[in-house]
Every structure is written in structure tokens, then in C-alpha cells.
N, C-alpha and C positions, 0 to 999 in steps of 0.2 A: 504495501499500499504506499501509494504516495502521497505526501501532504501537497499538492498542485494548487498553487494558489491563480487564480482567474486572471490575465492578463488586464491591465486595464485599458480601454478601448479609446484610442487618441480623439480628441474634439474634433467637431465639424467645421471646418471655417468655408466660407462663402468665397465661390470665385472673386477675383479679383474686378473684374468687370464686367457685368451682365449686358450682355447688345440689347440694345433699346429698339424696343418694337417702332412702327410708325407712329408718330403723334399725331393724335386726331385734330383736325383744323377744327377751330370753331366758326359755325354759321352763323351767316349779318343773322341781329336780334328781329330781323323784317322775316324771314324766311318764315318760320310757324306762322304766324298771322297770316301770311298771305296765301297759304295752302288754305285756311280754313276760311275765309271770305272767300278765294276762288270757287270753291267746293259750294260756298251756299249762296253765289250766283249760280252756279251750274245748278242746284237741284229751284233755285226760283224759277229758272227761265223753264227748266221741264216740268214743273208744276204747271206756268200758264200756261205752256202748249197744251199738257192734257186738260187744263180747267177751261180753256176756249174750245180745244176740239170739243168739248162734253164727254170723255172718255172715265167712267165711274169705276171700269175694272181698273184701269192704270193709275188713277187717282190715288184709288184703294192700296192699291203697290205701292206707291211711293209714301204715304202716310209709315205705311208698316216699314219702309226700309230705313225711315227718318226715326223712328219708336228704334229699333234695333241699332242703327247707329251711335245714336244718345245714350243707347244701355252699355254699349259697347266702351264710349268715352269715360264714362262715368264710372264703367266698373275700374279701369285702366286707372283713372285717376286718386279714386280712393280705395282700390283692391289691394292685391296680393301683387301687380305689377309696380306702383307706386311703391312697397316696401322695398321690392329688390332691385331698382332703381336706387330707391336712398341707402340701401345696403351697400349695393356695387361702386358709391359713388365717396359711401366713406373708406371704405378696404382702398379705393385709389388712391385717396388722400390719406395712407397714412404709409411710413416706409416701417421696413420689416424690422426688427430688432430696437426699436426706440423711438 
């Protein structure tokens, strides 16, 4: 029987330099609002055409689409996707080891 002592493991050191990924480009402040405004104008035009043509089935379909999209937007901003985005931003803002 031998009294062998376990060898201590050497500490793990991080690499001297970690290759950086692509730097994210910041989008202009007007990008998201302009997409929203464009979508609303496009929807208003479609709704006007359907109303003018007296197409009740198409009108009901458009109203259903609005309700569905509204539910999706509310779910994103107040649901789990919002928390996930905040978590990702928090993790990106922290530095390892400090």
C-alpha cells in the first residue's frame, strides 16, 4: 500500500487575448419608429381599400390580423422575450472575473 497524495491541479489561466467578434453597429434612432409608422400607414391604406370596396370578409380578416399582431407585440414587450433581452444586455455588460 502506498500513501500517494493527489497531485494539485494547476490553476486555469485565461488566454492572453480573446479574438473579438464583429462589433455590433448601432442603428439610427429613427429606424424602429419609421418601420412602425410605415406599417400603420400600409395597414390604413389596406383597410381603406377594403372598406371602400365593401368587402366584409376581407375587412374581418384585417381586423383579426390587427388583434393578432397587437397580442404578439404586447407579449414581446411584457412577456418572457423582454426578460430575455434584459438578461442578454446584462450579461453583455459584465466582464468575466470582475
